[in-house]
C-alpha positions in Angstrom: 0.1 0.0 -0.1 3.0 2.3 0.6 4.7 2.4 -2.8 7.7 4.5 -3.4 7.8 5.8 -6.7 10.9 7.1 -9.0 13.3 6.9 -6.0 16.9 8.2 -6.2 19.1 8.3 -3.0 22.9 8.9 -2.1 24.1 6.3 0.3 26.9 6.6 2.5 28.7 4.1 4.5 30.9 5.3 7.4 33.1 2.7 9.2 34.3 4.3 12.4 35.1 0.9 14.2 34.2 -2.6 14.4 31.5 -1.7 16.9 30.4 1.6 15.4 29.2 2.0 11.8 26.8 4.1 10.3 24.7 4.3 7.0 23.1 7.7 5.6 20.5 7.8 3.0 19.8 11.1 1.3 16.7 11.2 -1.1 17.5 13.3 -4.1 13.8 12.5 -5.6 11.0 10.1 -5.1 7.3 10.1 -4.2 5.1 8.3 -1.6 1.4 8.7 -1.6 1.6 11.3 -4.3 3.9 13.4 -1.7 7.4 14.5 -2.7 10.2 13.1 -0.7 13.0 15.3 -2.0 15.6 16.2 0.5 14.5 13.6 3.0 17.2 11.8 5.0 17.7 8.4 7.0 20.7 7.8 9.4 21.2 4.3 10.9 23.9 3.8 13.4 25.1 0.6 14.4 26.9 0.8 17.8 27.7 -2.2 19.8 24.4 -4.3 20.3 22.1 -1.1 19.6 20.7 0.4 16.4 19.7 3.9 16.3 17.6 5.1 13.3 17.2 8.8 12.7 15.1 10.1 9.9 13.7 13.4 8.6 11.0 12.8 6.0 10.1 15.9 4.2 6.6 15.6 2.4 5.2 18.1 0.2 2.2 17.9 -2.0 -1.7 17.1 -2.3 -3.2 14.2 0.2 -6.6 12.6 -0.5 -8.6 11.1 2.4 -7.9 7.6 1.1 -4.1 8.2 1.3 -4.5 10.0 4.9 -6.4 7.0 6.2 -3.4 4.8 5.5 -1.0 7.0 7.2 -3.4 7.3 10.3 -3.6 3.6 10.7 0.2 3.2 10.9 0.2 6.0 13.4 -2.7 4.5 15.5 -4.9 7.7 14.9 -8.5 7.3 15.0 -10.3 9.0 12.1 -14.0 7.4 12.6 -15.5 10.7 13.2 -14.0 12.3 9.9 -15.9 12.1 7.0 -13.6 13.7 4.3 -10.1 15.6 4.4 -8.2 17.0 1.5 -4.8 18.4 2.4 -1.9 20.3 0.7 1.2 20.8 3.0 4.8 21.0 3.4 5.9 18.9 6.4 8.9 17.7 7.8 8.7 14.5 10.1 11.6 13.6 12.6 11.5 10.1 13.7 13.8 8.3 16.0 13.8 4.5 16.9 16.2 2.8 19.5 16.4 -0.9 18.9 18.1 -4.0 20.7 20.2 -6.6 18.9 16.8 -8.6 18.5 15.4 -5.4 16.4 13.1 -4.7 19.1 12.0 -1.0 19.5 12.9 0.0 23.0 12.4 3.7 22.7 10.9 6.0 20.0 10.3 9.7 19.2 8.7 11.5 16.7 7.7 15.2 15.9 6.1 17.0 13.0 6.6 20.4 11.8 5.8 22.5 8.8 3.1 24.5 6.7 -0.5 23.3 6.0 -1.0 25.4 2.7 -4.7 24.3 2.7 -7.0 21.7 4.7 -10.4 21.0 4.1 -12.0 18.7 6.7 -15.7 17.6 7.2 -16.6 15.7 10.3 -19.6 14.0 12.0 -22.0 16.5 13.7 -21.1 17.0 17.4 -24.0 16.6 19.7 -25.7 19.8 20.7 -23.4 22.2 18.7 -26.0 23.7 16.7 -27.6 24.9 20.0 -24.7 27.3 20.3 -23.7 27.7 16.5 -26.9 27.3 14.4 -25.0 28.1 11.2 -22.3 25.8 11.6 -22.0 22.8 9.0 -19.2 20.6 10.3 -16.7 22.1 7.9 -13.6 23.5 8.7 -10.9 24.9 6.4 -7.4 26.0 7.2 -4.7 27.9 5.2 -1.2 29.0 5.7 -1.2 27.4 9.0 1.9 26.5 10.9 1.8 23.0 12.6 4.0 21.2 15.0 3.3 18.1 17.0 5.4 15.8 19.0 5.8 12.3 20.6 4.1 13.6 24.0 1.1 14.8 22.2 2.0 18.4 22.1 0.2 20.1 19.4 0.4 23.7 17.9 -1.7 25.3 15.1 -1.3 28.9 14.2 -2.8 30.5 11.0 -6.0 31.1 9.4 -9.3 29.1 9.7 -12.7 29.4 7.9 -15.9 28.0 9.2 -18.2 29.3 6.3 -17.0 32.0 3.9 -14.2 34.1 5.5 -10.7 33.1 6.9 -9.7 34.5 10.2 -6.7 34.2 12.7 -6.5 31.4 15.1 -4.1 29.7 17.5 -4.7 26.4 19.3 -2.1 24.4 21.6 -2.8 21.1 23.1 -1.0 19.1 25.4 -1.6 15.4 26.4 -0.4 15.0 30.1 -1.4 11.5 30.4 -3.8 9.2 28.6 -6.8 10.7 30.3 -5.5 14.2 31.0 -5.2 17.2 28.6 -4.6 20.8 28.5 -6.0 22.9 25.4 -5.6 26.7 25.0 -6.0 28.9 22.2 -7.5 32.1 20.6 -10.2 31.8 17.8 -11.8 34.5 15.6 -15.6 33.8 15.5 -16.6 36.4 13.1 -17.6 33.7 10.6 -20.1 32.0 12.8 -23.7 32.8 14.1 -23.3 32.3 17.8 -26.3 31.8 20.3 -25.9 31.5 24.3 -29.6 30.4 25.1 -29.1 30.9 29.0 -28.0 34.6 28.7 -30.6 35.4 25.8 -27.6 36.4 23.8 -27.1 36.2 20.0 -24.2 37.3 17.9 -24.9 37.6 14.1 -22.6 36.3 11.5 -20.0 38.7 10.2 -19.7 40.5 13.5 -16.2 40.5 15.1 -15.9 38.2 18.0 -13.0 36.5 19.7 -12.6 33.8 22.3 -9.6 33.2 24.3 -9.5 30.0 26.4 -7.3 27.7 28.8 -8.9 24.4 29.7 -7.8 21.4 31.5 -9.7 17.9 30.8 -9.5 14.9 33.3 -11.4 11.7 33.9 -13.1 13.9 36.6 -14.2 16.8 34.3 -13.1 20.3 33.1 -11.0 23.0 34.8 -11.5 26.3 33.0 -8.7 28.3 34.3 -9.6 31.1 32.0 -12.1 31.8 29.1 -12.5 35.3 27.8 -15.1 36.0 24.9 -15.7 39.5 23.6 -17.8 40.9 20.7 -18.3 44.7 20.2 -19.7 45.9 23.6 -20.4 42.2 25.0 -17.9 40.4 27.1 -17.9 37.1 29.0 -15.3 36.2 31.4 -14.7 32.9 33.2 -11.9 32.2 35.7 -11.2 29.1 37.7 -14.6 27.2 37.0 -14.6 23.5 37.5 -17.1 21.1 35.8 -17.9 17.3 35.9 -18.1 15.3 32.6 -21.8 16.2 32.4 -20.7 20.0 32.3 -22.4 20.4 35.8 -20.7 23.1 38.0 -18.5 21.5 40.7 -16.9 25.1 41.8 -16.8 28.6 40.7 -14.5 31.4 41.3 -15.3 34.2 39.0 -17.7 34.8 36.2 -18.4 38.2 34.8 -21.3 38.9 32.0 -21.9 42.0 30.0 -24.1 41.3 27.0 -26.3 43.2 24.6 -29.3 42.1 22.9 -30.6 44.0 19.5 -28.2 46.8 20.9 -29.8 46.9 24.2 -27.9 45.7 27.1 -29.7 42.7 28.7 -27.0 41.4 31.1 -24.4 43.0 33.6 -23.7 40.8 36.6 -20.8 39.2 38.2 -20.8 35.9 40.3 -17.8 35.0 42.4 -16.4 33.7 45.8 -17.1 35.9 48.8 -13.6 37.4 50.1 -14.5 37.0 53.8 -17.5 34.6 53.9 -16.2 31.1 53.3 -18.1 28.7 51.3 -20.4 31.7 50.0 -21.1 32.7 46.4 -22.3 36.4 45.4 -24.2 37.4 42.6 -24.1 41.2 41.9 -25.1 43.4 39.4 -26.9 45.8 37.5 -29.1 43.7 35.1 -30.1 40.0 34.6 -32.0 38.6 31.9 -34.3 36.1 33.3 -36.4 35.4 30.2 -34.7 32.0 29.3 -35.0 30.8 32.9 -39.0 31.5 32.7 -39.1 29.8 29.4 -37.2 26.6 30.8 -40.1 26.3 33.3 -42.4 25.0 30.4 -39.8 23.0 28.4 -38.6 19.6 28.3 -36.4 19.0 31.3 -32.7 20.0 30.7 -29.5 19.2 32.3 -28.8 20.1 35.8 -26.7 23.3 36.6 -24.9 22.1 39.7 -23.3 18.8 40.2 -24.0 16.5 43.3 -20.5 18.0 44.6 -21.5 21.5 44.6 -22.4 22.9 48.2 -22.5 26.8 48.8 -24.5 29.4 50.4 -25.7 32.0 47.7 -26.2 35.8 48.2 -27.8 37.8 45.4 -28.4 41.6 44.8 -29.5 42.9 41.4 -30.7 46.2 40.5 -33.1 44.8 37.6 -34.2 41.8 36.2 -35.6 41.6 32.7 -38.8 39.1 32.2 -39.4 39.4 28.6 -42.4 41.5 29.2 -43.0 45.0 30.4 -43.0 43.5 34.0 -39.3 44.2 34.9 -38.3 43.4 38.6 -36.2 45.7 40.5 -34.0 45.3 43.6 -34.0 41.8 43.6 -32.4 40.3 46.7 -32.2 36.6 47.4 -30.5 34.2 50.1 -30.2 30.5 49.3 -28.6 27.3 50.3 -27.4 24.6 48.1 -26.5 21.1 49.1 -25.5 18.3 46.8 -26.4 20.4 43.9 -29.9 21.1 45.0 -31.5 24.3 46.7 -32.6 23.2 50.1 -33.4 26.8 51.2 -34.2 30.1 49.3 -35.9 33.5 49.9 -36.2 36.0 47.3 -38.1 39.3 47.0 -38.3 41.9 44.5 -40.6 44.8 43.2 -42.5 45.4 39.9 -43.5 48.8 41.3 -43.7 50.5 44.8 -46.9 48.5 45.6 -46.4 45.3 43.5 -44.0 42.6 44.7 -42.8 39.3 43.8 -41.8 36.9 46.5 -40.4 33.2 46.2 -39.3 30.9 48.7 -38.0 27.3 49.2 -37.7 25.4 52.4 -36.9 21.8 53.3 -39.9 20.1 55.0 -38.1 16.9 55.8 -35.2 14.7 54.3 -37.2 13.8 51.3 -39.6 16.8 50.6 -39.2 20.6 49.9 -41.6 23.3 49.5 -41.8 25.9 46.7 -44.0 29.0 47.1 -44.4 32.0 44.7 -46.5 35.0 45.2 -46.5 37.6 42.5 -48.4 40.8 41.9 -48.0 40.2 38.3 -48.8 36.9 36.6 -47.7 37.9 32.9 -44.0 36.7 33.3 -44.8 33.3 34.5 -47.4 32.7 32.1 -46.2 34.5 28.9 -43.9 31.6 27.8 -46.6 29.1 27.5 -46.5 28.1 23.8 -50.2 27.9 23.4 -50.9 31.5 25.0 -50.0 34.4 22.8 -52.0 37.2 24.9 -52.0 37.4 28.6 -52.9 40.6 30.6 -53.1 41.7 34.2 -53.5 38.9 36.9 -52.0 38.0 40.2 -50.4 34.6 40.9 -50.0 32.4 43.9 -48.3 29.0 43.5 -47.2 26.4 45.9 -45.4 23.0 45.0 -44.4 20.0 47.2 -41.2 18.5 45.7 -39.9 15.0 46.4 -38.1 12.3 44.9 -41.4 10.7 43.8 -42.6 13.7 41.9 -44.2 17.3 42.5 -47.7 18.2 43.5 -48.7 21.8 43.0 -51.6 24.3 43.4 -51.7 27.3 41.2 -54.3 30.2 41.4 -54.4 33.2 39.0 -56.9 35.9 39.7 -58.3 38.7 37.6 -56.7 38.2 34.2 -57.5 38.6 30.6 -56.3 36.4 27.8 -56.5 36.8 23.8 -54.9 35.2 20.9 -55.1 31.7 22.3 -55.8 29.4 19.2 -56.9 26.4 21.1 -59.5 28.3 23.2 -60.9 30.4 20.0 -61.3 26.9 18.1 -63.1 25.6 21.1 -65.5 28.6 21.2 -66.0 28.5 17.6 -67.0 24.9 17.6 -69.1 25.4 20.7 -71.2 27.9 18.5 -70.0 30.7 20.7 -68.7 32.9 18.0 -69.5 36.2 19.9 -67.3 35.0 22.6 -64.7 33.8 20.1 -64.9 37.3 18.5 -64.1 38.9 21.7 -61.1 36.8 22.4 -59.5 37.8 19.2 -60.2 41.4 19.8 -60.1 42.8 23.4 -59.6 39.4 25.1 -61.7 37.5 27.6 -61.6 38.2 31.2 -61.6 35.6 33.9 -62.1 36.1 37.7 -59.9 33.3 38.6 -58.2 30.2 37.5 -57.3 27.3 40.0 -55.3 24.3 38.9 -54.3 21.4 41.0 -51.6 19.0 39.4 -48.8 16.7 40.1 -45.5 16.0 37.9 -43.2 13.5 37.3 -40.3 13.8 34.7 -41.6 15.8 32.0 -45.1 15.0 32.4 -47.5 17.4 34.4 -50.9 15.7 35.2 -53.6 18.3 35.7 -56.0 16.7 38.2 -58.4 19.7 38.4 -58.5 23.1 36.8 -61.4 25.6 36.8 -61.5 29.0 35.1 -64.4 31.1 35.8 -65.3 34.6 34.3 -68.2 36.9 33.4 -68.4 35.3 29.7 -67.5 31.7 30.1 -66.5 29.1 32.7 -64.3 25.9 32.1 -63.5 22.9 34.1 -60.7 20.6 32.8 -58.4 17.8 33.5 -55.6 16.0 31.5 -51.9 16.3 31.1 -49.1 18.2 29.4 -45.9 16.5 28.3 -43.6 19.6 28.5 -42.7 21.0 25.2 -44.3 18.1 23.3 -48.0 17.2 23.9 -51.1 18.8 25.5 -54.1 16.4 26.2 -57.0 17.9 27.9 -60.8 17.2 28.4 -63.4 19.0 30.3 -66.6 21.3 30.2 -67.2 24.7 28.9 -70.4 26.6 29.8 -71.5 30.2 29.1 -71.7 32.4 32.2 -75.5 32.9 31.7 -76.0 29.1 31.6 -74.0 28.7 34.7 -75.8 31.3 36.6 -79.2 29.6 35.5 -78.4 26.4 37.0 -76.8 27.9 40.2 -80.2 30.1 40.6 -82.3 27.0 40.4 -80.6 25.5 43.6 -82.8 26.7 46.5 -81.2 29.3 49.0 -77.8 28.9 47.5 -79.0 30.2 44.2 -80.9 33.1 45.7 -77.8 34.2 47.7 -75.4 34.0 44.8 -77.4 35.1 41.8 -80.9 36.1 42.9 -84.2 34.4 42.0 -84.6 35.3 38.4 -83.2 32.3 36.0 -82.5 32.0 32.6 -83.1 29.1 30.0 -82.1 25.5 30.4 -78.5 24.6 31.1 -76.7 24.1 27.9 -72.7 23.5 27.7 -70.2 21.5 25.6 -67.9 18.8 26.6 -64.5 19.0 24.8 -61.2 17.2 24.2 -58.0 18.9 23.0 -54.9 17.1 21.9 -51.6 17.9 20.2 -48.2 19.8 20.1 -48.7 23.0 21.8 -48.7 24.9 18.6 -51.0 22.9 16.8 -53.7 21.5 19.2 -56.9 19.7 17.7 -60.1 20.2 19.4 -63.3 18.3 19.4 -66.7 19.2 21.1 -69.9 17.5 22.0 -72.9 19.5 23.2 -74.5 18.5 26.6 -77.9 19.2 28.3 -76.9 19.1 32.0 -73.6 19.8 33.8 -72.0 17.2 35.8 -72.4 17.3 39.8 -68.5 17.9 40.0 -68.9 21.1 37.8 -71.7 22.3 39.9 -70.1 21.6 43.1 -66.7 23.3 42.0 -68.7 26.3 40.6 -70.8 26.8 43.6 -67.5 26.6 45.8 -66.0 29.3 43.8 -68.8 31.5 43.8 -69.4 31.1 47.6 -66.0 32.2 48.2 -66.2 35.1 46.1 -69.7 36.3 47.6 -68.0 36.0 51.2 -65.0 38.0 50.1 -67.3 40.6 48.7 -69.4 41.1 51.9 -66.2 41.4 54.2 
């Protein structure tokens, strides 16, 4: 497979003594795998019982993938993740072999230095890379790049790199310290790439100047980021001494500074770091934090954990302003928390929407297996906005309580005095139920609800809705079902216009007189419905019903009694 063509060499034999001889080969011309071997040399020293072979193989020319695979197999390199390589280079490979009298290699050393004139490489797609680099198509091109590599896996590349259409400067240095430990550092110009950092709500467009400078050590335990500095125009991200496990969960953090801009508006400026005087305490301070990605993640398929089981720390937070993705920004956020084994076991948070509107959140440990999460917010919109099937939500206050254990989560949600519009699934339901007037209101000013109460339990990515009741001046809805977060919505229930609900309640002796007076309307008419499908494409079917279920009536009466009692206070 490794034929040498048109070989012409000068051979020199040097006899120094009986036990010390040398043979020198100097190649005037010759080719191997389409590479020119001119000016290569091989020196064989026979001294005592040892044989030392020293060679400098100069290779210049073009190499196709089939030829590179042959050389790689000889060197023990694994190219299973490479789809294609085309290479034009001018390299010098130095190889030294020490052999005993039985021709067994006792020691070896090699190094490669030279220029990569052009390299086009295509590899298999790296998992999750599209999340951060949506435009990257698994192709890299190098040109005018200096390369050096040696026996102990020290690699250095310096030159021009292209990910799409434009070549930019880069430098990469790699050191294989042991079989499972390596150090990699470098500086890469990312101007040619579209970059997204979802957790920071940050986007860098293509053809916008950006650089990343990094120093990372990898071991069987994880990754130590001694330094990573990203900068692009006014945006800057700096990491120092961050330790991650193999799952990229945080084990320790010393310094993390962020300043980013979204559509030329600053959306993050904060600093995370170790407290100088309080041991085992991390502070988060800053002018601005974009919480929209965090709020979105509440309703998406469960992602990776942020902290590893090795992470234990106290957290102190003071932020001037938090962006929610709506006009409901929160000011003066203060939080204290405790994280043990990578999980919050205590948290207390408070912030202000306005002088008279607050948001509060708390987490506390009930026992060794159960925690409670509570949220009280004078504005519900930031928490509801990111439901895929709701595109218009106004006003409203929110109360939420959740009991969290290893077995799952049990939750109670109350949203009061709110308005919704542009809810395709609800509009379809109202239209199918022949309530076109209400449907028109939904697409216009919106439908107002006095309250929405939901009892649910969750396990993994599935939220089971045990009971949900929405009551309003125009329509009331009772439903149950499940939501596979980010994938499927499956609900069934009953919808009744408010006039019909008042009729049946009014017909109940005493209770009806108290709640809605003695005047009654026409007979009870409503619809039962089923809704199923992806959040953005829910299919709805309805069936008219003549009488309401006792469960609907009981829940409605309970709610109306409660409202009447509150009004008389």
